Backbone as CSV, one residue per row, in Angstrom:
resi,resn,N_x,N_y,N_z,CA_x,CA_y,CA_z,C_x,C_y,C_z
1,MET,0.467,-0.992,0.125,0.040,0.188,-0.110,0.409,1.154,0.129
2,ASP,0.145,2.239,-0.528,1.431,3.560,-0.512,0.683,4.208,-0.026
3,ASN,1.709,4.954,0.900,1.145,5.970,1.602,1.717,7.427,1.851
4,THR,1.861,7.611,0.660,2.188,8.866,-0.036,1.112,9.637,0.086
5,ASN,1.617,10.948,0.495,0.723,12.313,0.657,0.186,12.829,-0.261
6,PRO,-0.837,12.849,-1.381,-0.130,13.568,-2.391,0.100,15.030,-1.766
7,ASP,-0.359,15.969,-1.142,-0.253,17.079,-0.581,1.435,17.240,0.006
8,GLU,1.817,16.249,0.142,3.309,16.306,0.812,4.247,16.387,-0.854
9,TYR,3.654,16.025,-1.896,4.768,15.874,-3.192,4.938,16.603,-3.284
10,GLU,6.141,17.331,-3.789,6.848,17.865,-4.414,6.800,18.073,-6.298
11,TRP,6.318,19.250,-6.878,6.289,18.558,-8.240,7.768,19.759,-8.844
12,ASP,8.271,19.005,-9.444,9.415,19.856,-10.237,9.012,20.753,-11.234
13,VAL,8.872,22.539,-10.969,8.648,23.498,-11.566,9.393,24.730,-10.997
14,PRO,9.781,24.839,-11.972,10.494,26.318,-11.380,10.056,27.330,-10.895
15,ALA,8.737,27.834,-10.450,7.934,28.282,-9.791,7.420,28.208,-9.103
16,GLU,6.830,28.654,-7.779,5.410,28.286,-6.708,4.604,28.272,-7.265
17,TRP,4.277,29.670,-8.405,3.142,29.858,-9.075,2.575,28.776,-10.297
18,MET,3.738,27.850,-10.367,3.955,27.148,-11.959,3.431,26.174,-11.483
19,THR,3.138,25.112,-12.749,2.609,24.115,-12.259,3.189,23.271,-13.544
20,PRO,3.392,21.766,-13.466,3.698,20.863,-14.276,3.918,20.905,-16.142
21,VAL,2.482,20.773,-15.908,1.537,21.372,-17.463,2.011,22.385,-17.928
22,ASP,2.765,23.823,-17.044,2.802,24.918,-18.414,3.658,24.905,-19.100
23,ASP,5.178,24.013,-18.865,5.522,23.964,-20.200,5.169,23.285,-20.798
24,ASP,4.290,21.958,-21.553,3.697,21.977,-22.295,3.060,23.151,-23.362
25,ILE,1.859,23.647,-22.229,1.152,24.012,-22.822,1.864,25.932,-23.970
26,LEU,2.858,25.518,-23.114,4.033,26.984,-23.797,4.865,27.029,-24.341
27,GLU,5.636,25.726,-25.052,6.055,24.529,-25.696,4.897,24.564,-26.573
28,LEU,3.800,24.092,-26.390,2.613,23.797,-28.087,2.513,25.447,-28.548
29,MET,2.274,26.142,-27.770,1.592,27.194,-28.101,3.337,27.857,-29.157
30,THR,4.367,27.341,-29.317,5.479,27.663,-29.709,5.355,26.763,-31.668
31,GLU,4.468,25.448,-31.163,4.705,24.806,-32.789,3.645,25.929,-33.388
32,ASN,2.449,26.475,-32.941,1.407,26.641,-33.712,0.722,28.807,-32.808
33,HIS,-0.187,29.106,-34.210,0.006,30.437,-33.430,-1.764,30.585,-33.024
34,ILE,-1.753,31.070,-32.126,-2.919,31.210,-31.026,-3.657,30.414,-31.168
35,PHE,-3.808,29.700,-29.639,-4.495,27.843,-29.241,-5.175,28.708,-28.416
36,ASP,-6.455,27.658,-28.146,-7.530,27.735,-27.528,-7.412,26.391,-26.243
37,PRO,-8.005,26.732,-25.309,-7.729,25.801,-24.621,-8.231,24.106,-25.040
38,ASP,-9.693,24.311,-26.100,-9.885,23.277,-26.378,-8.290,22.663,-27.088
39,HIS,-7.503,23.022,-27.933,-6.586,22.697,-28.643,-6.013,22.054,-27.633
40,ILE,-5.408,22.522,-26.754,-4.861,22.269,-25.744,-4.932,20.298,-25.335
41,GLU,-6.090,20.377,-24.677,-6.988,19.123,-24.867,-6.863,18.851,-25.287
42,GLU,-6.739,18.602,-26.939,-7.146,17.714,-27.752,-5.591,16.897,-28.215
43,GLU,-4.437,18.272,-27.619,-3.534,17.122,-27.558,-2.873,16.608,-26.679
44,ASP,-4.184,16.682,-25.703,-4.011,14.956,-24.876,-2.249,15.820,-24.081
45,VAL,-2.434,17.764,-23.289,-1.872,18.259,-22.758,-2.298,17.989,-21.301
46,CYS,-3.953,18.323,-20.837,-4.351,18.381,-19.619,-6.013,18.641,-20.332
47,ARG,-6.721,18.879,-19.320,-8.318,19.431,-20.111,-8.180,20.717,-20.298
48,ALA,-9.265,20.675,-20.581,-10.010,22.403,-21.654,-9.975,23.393,-19.989
49,PRO,-10.787,22.955,-19.381,-10.809,23.711,-18.390,-9.806,24.150,-17.396
50,ASP,-8.685,23.218,-17.178,-7.260,23.361,-16.758,-6.247,23.777,-17.200
51,ALA,-6.690,23.539,-18.871,-6.133,24.896,-20.039,-6.235,26.220,-19.829
52,ALA,-7.667,26.124,-19.856,-7.993,27.951,-19.952,-7.837,28.567,-18.265
53,TYR,-8.122,27.889,-17.208,-6.962,28.439,-16.070,-5.672,28.681,-16.096
54,ARG,-5.109,27.547,-16.506,-3.678,27.731,-16.662,-3.205,28.413,-17.727
55,CYS,-3.750,28.850,-19.179,-3.704,30.141,-19.675,-3.867,31.404,-19.137
56,ARG,-4.605,31.824,-18.142,-5.273,32.677,-17.707,-3.748,32.812,-16.892
57,GLU,-3.610,31.945,-16.071,-1.840,32.250,-15.275,-1.185,32.851,-15.679
58,LEU,-0.434,32.268,-16.983,0.426,32.700,-18.190,0.226,33.872,-18.697
59,ALA,-0.525,33.879,-18.589,-1.135,35.687,-19.524,-0.726,36.596,-18.356
60,LYS,-0.844,36.330,-17.081,-0.974,37.807,-16.271,0.751,37.478,-15.697
61,ARG,1.314,36.331,-16.261,2.830,36.949,-15.817,2.973,37.111,-17.047
62,GLY,2.915,37.895,-18.289,3.472,37.702,-19.060,4.133,37.185,-20.432
63,LEU,3.777,35.557,-20.212,3.973,34.776,-20.732,3.119,34.367,-22.004
64,LEU,1.812,34.355,-22.075,0.906,34.191,-22.882,0.620,35.843,-23.305
65,LYS,-0.184,36.157,-24.559,-1.044,37.011,-24.566,-2.123,36.795,-25.164
66,LYS,-3.758,37.146,-24.389,-4.819,36.671,-24.599,-5.211,37.575,-26.379
67,GLN,-5.779,36.970,-26.794,-5.831,37.303,-28.420,-6.885,37.508,-28.682
68,ALA,-7.895,37.203,-27.575,-9.534,36.905,-27.989,-9.617,36.322,-26.915
69,ILE,-11.289,35.991,-26.652,-11.973,35.683,-25.631,-11.293,33.515,-25.647
70,GLY,-10.844,33.640,-24.406,-10.771,32.044,-24.753,-8.978,31.571,-25.449
71,MET,-8.665,32.658,-25.952,-8.153,32.015,-27.342,-6.430,32.730,-27.348
72,TYR,-5.522,32.271,-26.633,-4.162,32.303,-26.412,-3.162,32.447,-27.234
73,ASP,-1.864,33.080,-27.008,-0.154,33.325,-28.027,0.695,33.140,-27.345
74,ILE,1.483,32.675,-27.458,2.826,33.097,-26.509,3.255,33.924,-26.723
75,THR,3.920,34.710,-26.677,4.335,36.369,-26.253,6.412,35.965,-26.147
76,GLU,6.793,36.984,-26.913,8.461,36.912,-26.936,9.284,36.556,-25.418
77,LEU,8.690,37.335,-24.294,9.013,36.666,-22.704,8.479,35.499,-22.640
78,GLY,7.790,34.358,-23.155,7.230,33.567,-22.949,8.481,32.611,-23.615
79,GLU,8.881,33.075,-24.875,9.602,32.151,-25.885,10.926,32.440,-25.167
80,GLN,11.087,33.450,-24.610,12.906,33.565,-24.035,12.224,32.402,-22.689
81,TYR,11.593,32.515,-21.401,11.229,31.795,-20.561,12.019,30.014,-21.139
82,LEU,11.654,29.565,-22.329,11.656,27.986,-22.947,13.001,28.023,-23.390
83,ALA,13.457,29.549,-23.417,14.996,29.184,-24.422,15.911,29.064,-22.881
84,GLY,14.918,29.754,-21.928,16.156,29.594,-20.431,16.667,30.578,-20.353
85,GLU,16.111,31.674,-20.437,16.500,33.045,-20.411,16.199,33.791,-19.313
86,ILE,14.871,33.157,-18.160,14.079,34.058,-17.689,13.825,33.181,-16.662
87,ASP,14.146,33.670,-15.632,14.152,32.754,-14.775,12.251,33.778,-13.673
88,PRO,11.642,32.375,-13.722,9.793,32.400,-13.278,9.582,33.259,-12.100
89,THR,10.228,32.722,-11.725,10.368,32.999,-9.655,10.486,34.970,-9.759
90,GLU,10.665,35.825,-11.030,11.244,36.539,-11.044,9.516,37.465,-11.639
91,LEU,8.867,36.678,-12.355,7.789,37.210,-13.002,6.884,37.607,-11.906
92,GLU,6.173,38.969,-12.173,5.011,39.451,-10.928,3.511,39.108,-11.691
93,ALA,2.596,38.770,-11.257,1.507,38.881,-11.624,0.912,40.049,-12.261
94,ASP,-0.019,40.195,-13.547,-0.424,41.314,-13.114,-1.791,41.239,-12.758
95,ASP,-2.346,42.175,-11.909,-4.022,41.949,-11.392,-4.994,42.471,-12.235
96,GLU,-5.876,41.841,-12.801,-6.872,42.005,-13.523,-8.415,42.736,-12.900
């Protein structure tokens, strides 16, 4: 029997505000222009409602840009993050 408490599990993420799926979402955004959460679910990254929430969070940090309702594209900052040029712990959230 596994006694691991999921609340005690440490995710391998570069910043406390991030989730493991964020890098996958950003990488997917580099392959195609302007994605919506349904496309992210179709690519088996995560469920569309989760993708929608994560896209909003990534947009608050400047890594994605909202193009229209529910449609996002990666920003130059997002591409710099994926290239290892940006420390995500230093990104401040824009309060909307």
